[in-house]
BADOKOL-461975 format. One record per residue: residue in one letter; y negated, z negated, x negated of N, C-alpha, C in turn. Coordinates in steps of 0.2 Angstrom, whole numbers, plus 5000, padded with zeros to 4 digits. Atoms other than C-alpha are relative to their C-alpha. Example, Ala and Ser with C-alpha at 12.3 -4.5 7.8 and 13.67 -1.06 7.14 Angstrom:
A500650004996502249614938499450004996;S500650015004500549644932499549975004;
This chain:
M500150005006487550304973500949925000;I499650054996489250204971500149934996;K500050075000489950024972500649995001;L499150055000491649994973500650065000;I499249955001493350064968500649975003;V499650065000494750064975500850045001;S499349965006496650114965500650005007;D499149995000498350134971500049974999;L499450025006499750034964500450064996;D499249985005501350134961499750065002;G499849935003501250324955499050014999;T500649995000499450294954499649944991;L500450075009498750134942500549964998;L499250035001500650054942500450044997;Q499649975002501450134931501049985003;K499250014998503750154934500149944998;D499650085004504050004922499649944999;H500350044994502749904931499349984994;T500950015005501149914917499650055002;V500849984995499549984918499750024992;R500249985008498950124905499349964996;K500550045002497750064893499250035002;E500249974995496650184898499649995005;D499750054991496750134915499449945001;K500350054999496449974910499349985000;E500649964999495050034903499349995002;A500349954994494150114912499949965007;L499750034991494449984929499649954995;Q500950065000493149844918499650044998;R500949974999491649984913500149995005;A500349974995491550024930500049885003;I500350064999491749824932499549974998;G500750015003490449794919499550034999;N500949985001489149914922499949995012;G499950054993489349814944500350065003;I499449934994490449934953500649965000;V499350024997491749834965500750024998;L499249994999493649834962500349975009;S499649974995494849864977500750004998;I499649985002496649884971500449995011;A499749984994497549944989500650034997;S499449995000499349964990500549985008;G499850014992500949975003500449884997;R499350035006501949814988499649945004;M499850115000501549594992498850005000;Y500350015004499849524990500149944997;P499850005008500749434977499750034993;E499649985003501249574970499250014996;I500549995004499449634967499649944997;R500450035008498849484961500249974994;H499449995004500249494946499850064996;V500749915003499149674942499949984998;A500550035000497749604944499849974992;E500050025007498049484931500449994994;L500149935009498949584919499549994998;T500449915000497849704920499449964998;E500650024998496349554917499450025006;L500749964995495349634934500149965006;H500050024995494549564946499850045003;A499949964993494749604960500349985009;H499950004994494849614980500650045000;A499350024998496849624989500050085006;I499849994993497149765004500550044999;S499249984999498949755004500550005004;Q499449954995500549825013499650035006;N500349974999499649955019499549985004;G500750074996498249855027499849955002;A499750064995498949735035499749904998;Y500550055003498249595026499550044993;V500650015003496549565015499849994994;H500350065001495949475004499350024995;M500449985005494549454993500249944995;S500050035006494349414977500449924998;D499850105001494549214977500349985004;S499550004994495949244990499850015006;T500349994994494949245005500350035005;L499649954995496149315019499350045004;I500849984997494649415029500450065006;R499549984994496249505040500550004999;H499250025001497849475044500350035007;D500049964994498949595058500950005000;R499450005001500949595062500250025006;F499549994992502249685075500049945005;E499550024994502649635088500649975001;T499650014999504049535093500550045002;E499849994995504949625105500050074994;L500149965002504549785094500050014990;I499750005011505049735074500849995003;R499450044999506649675083500350075001;Q499749954999506949865087500250054995;L499749975009506549935071500449974995;A499250045002507749805065500550004998;V499449984995509149895071500050074999;A500349944997508350055071500650054995;A499449985002509650095058500649994998;E499650045004511050015058500650095003;G499549974996512450135057499750074995;M500749955004511350245046500150004993;P499950025004511450255028499249974995;F500650015001509750185025500149924998;F500350055002509250015016499449955004;T500650034998508049915027499749954998;V500550075002506749775020499750005006;M500650034999505849675029499549965000;C500550035004504049615026499549945002;S500250055000503449445026499250014998;P500649985005501549405022500449984991;D500150025003502449355005500750014996;T499249965004504349425001500350015007;Y499749914996505449575006500849935001;V499050014995507049515019500350055001;V499249954998508649585020500549965007;A499650024996509849535034500949974995;S499650045001511249495022500150034990;H499949965004511849555006500350054999;S499849975000512249684997500050054993;E500149975006512449784981499250054997;E500749965003510749884984499449954999;N500450074999509949714985499749984990;E500349995005509849704967499550064994;K500149925000509449894965498849985002;V500449975001508049874974499449904999;Q500550025002507249704967499850024993;R500749975006506949774949499550055002;N500849984996505449864959499849965002;L500850024999504349724965500149934998;L500350045005503849604960499449945004;A500350094995503749454973501050005004;P499750035001505349384977500450065009;L499649964996506949504990500449935001;I499350065000507949364998500150035006;V499649994996509249365010499949965005;R499850034995509249285028500350035007;P499249964996510849315039499749995009;D499950044994509949225055499050075002;A500749964998508149375052499750025002;L500449954992508349475067499749965008;E500250074996508249295076499449964998;A500650015002506949225065499350055001;L500749975001505749395068499849995008;G500450024992504449325081499749934996;G500350035001504349175075500149954994;D500350045006504749085060500050084992;L499649965005505049245051499350045005;L500449955000503449375053499850064998;C499849975001503349535051499350055000;C500549924999502049685045500050054998;K499949915001502849815039500950004998;I499249965005504849885038499950074999;S499649975006505649975023500250065002;Y499549955001506950115025500150034995;L500249985006507550175009500650074998;G499349955004508650315005499850075001;N500149914999508850505006499650045001;I500749995000507150595007500150045006;E499549984994508050715021499749975006;E499950064996508750595029499549955004;L500750064999507250475030499550075004;L500249954997506250645036500149985008;Q499949994998507250685047500249925010;F500450074996507250475055499249995002;K500550004999505550475055499850015008;E499849984996505550595065500349995008;R499850034995506750495078499649935002;L500750074995505550325077499350025002;L500849974998504050435081499950005010;S500049974991504850505098500149935002;A499650034997505550345102499249955001;H500550064995503850205100499450074993;G500249985003502850355092499349955003;N500350054999501550235102499749954999;K499950065000501850115095499650004991;I499950015010501950145074499750064998;D500149925003501250265061500949994993;A499450015004502750315048499950054995;Y500449935004502450405031500449954994;I499649995006503350415016499549994994;S500550035005502750305002500350014991;D499449985006503950334987500450044999;V499649984996505250464986500649995002;N499450044995506550344993499949995006;C500450054996505450255003499650035006;M500449994996504850265021499849925004;D500550124997503450095028499850065007;V500250024991503350095047499449975000;M500650035001501750015049499949975007;P500349994995501149945068499450075001;R500449975000499850095075499550004997;H500550005004498250005071499749994993;V500250015005498649965055499950034995;S499849915008498450085037499449984996;K500550025006497750065020499050015002;G500449984999496150155028499549945006;E500450074997495650005042500049944997;G500150055006496049875028499350034996;L500449994999494749955021499549995002;K500450024997493649975031499949945002;A500350065003493649785031499749974999;L500149975008493549785015499149994999;Q500749965001491849885016499749955004;S500450024991491249805033499549914995;Q500250045002491049635023499950014992;L500850005005490349675007499450045001;G500849984998489049785015499950074997;I500049925002489649935008500350045000;Q500149974995489350105016500650054995;S499149975003490950235014499550054994;E500049965003489850355002500049984993;E500150025009489750234988500749974999;T499550035001491550194990500350074996;V499749965004492650294978500849975002;C499450004997494850324982500350014998;I499749955006495950354970501149995008;G499450014998497950374978500550064999;D499749965003499450454976500550045007;S499249974992500750464995499649995006;F500349974993500150505010500049925005;N500250094997500050285016499350024998;D500750015000498450325008499450065001;I500849914997497350495018499849945003;S500350034997497050365029499249984995;M500250025008496150285012499550045000;F500249905002495750455009499150015006;N500549984994494650495027499549965000;T500550034996493350335025499650044996;T500549945006492650445009499850054998;P499849935002492150585004500049974992;H499950015007492550524985500649994999;S499450035001494150514988500450084993;F499849965008495450574971501050005001;A499749994999497050624974500550004992;M499749975006498650604959500050074996;S499949944998498850764953500850005003;A499450034995500650704951500350035008;S500150024995500650684970500050085005;H499849924996501250814985499350025004;D500749944999500250964990499749965006;G500150034995500150865007499549954999;V500550055003499250714998499550044999;K500749925003498150844989499550015004;A500449934997497550955003499649955005;H500250054999496750785009499649964997;A500350035002495750734997499550044995;A500449975004494350784987499950034993;H499649995006494650794971501050005000;V499249985002496250824961499749974993;T500450065008496350684944500750004997;D499350025004497750674929500349935006;S499750045003497450494930499149965002;V500450094997496250294935499650034996;A500650015002495150344922499550055000;D500449984997494650504924499550005008;A500250034994494250464943499449944998;V500850065004493350314935499250034998;D500649995001492450394925499250045002;W500449954995491850524938499749955004;A500450054992491250364949499649964993;L500450055006490350294932499550055001;K500549965000489550464928499350005007;A500249984995489050464947499649955003;R500650074998488150294947499450014997;R500549975002487050354937499350035001;R500149984998486650464943499450005007;
């Protein structure tokens, strides 16, 4: 019996204009009405997930920043993690001299070290503040705790940069493309999959009772926790290869879960 549905945001539940399709919202509300628990899992921050949940009137748990934080629906924090200080300081300067925009992620704000024209462009896609901290490098590990760092730029150049980072820090980090122009880097032991396991343990829900829906490489670890995984049809083939099903919408995946629950 399906007891938990976990949905990614960008490219899955959340559209490019930061809205949720009426059909998806109504399907998730039906699922909740039928006793299924909902969680949102995203590379975005917890305040951004709460914003979407409130916008759609969905009672949901939250796996944020690719599993670095897990909050229950009542805002209780049950998991949190961050980079070691020396490692994040190395990553913060790793792209210097390269055509990338580097964003450090604190628990509830996006941080850049200097002002640039890119700041405003990036902020338009965020639902949490982007702040400029000239002292960011020195503050890392002190009053600036960072659990994710993102590099924005050309996808082909990002893929080359990914190999460089993994070669230098591969035993300590995971790096994956999370959007068409974005690469996320996380501590090796942090992922959406590990965040989901923490939530499942807290709720007493088994992997076979869980449905996951996503569209990007950072969703694969989540797909690996359950036999009931759905990749969006617009996903990269490398993402779809790891999913049990391919779907055109969250609503279709939810309908499958509701039918499976009745069987």
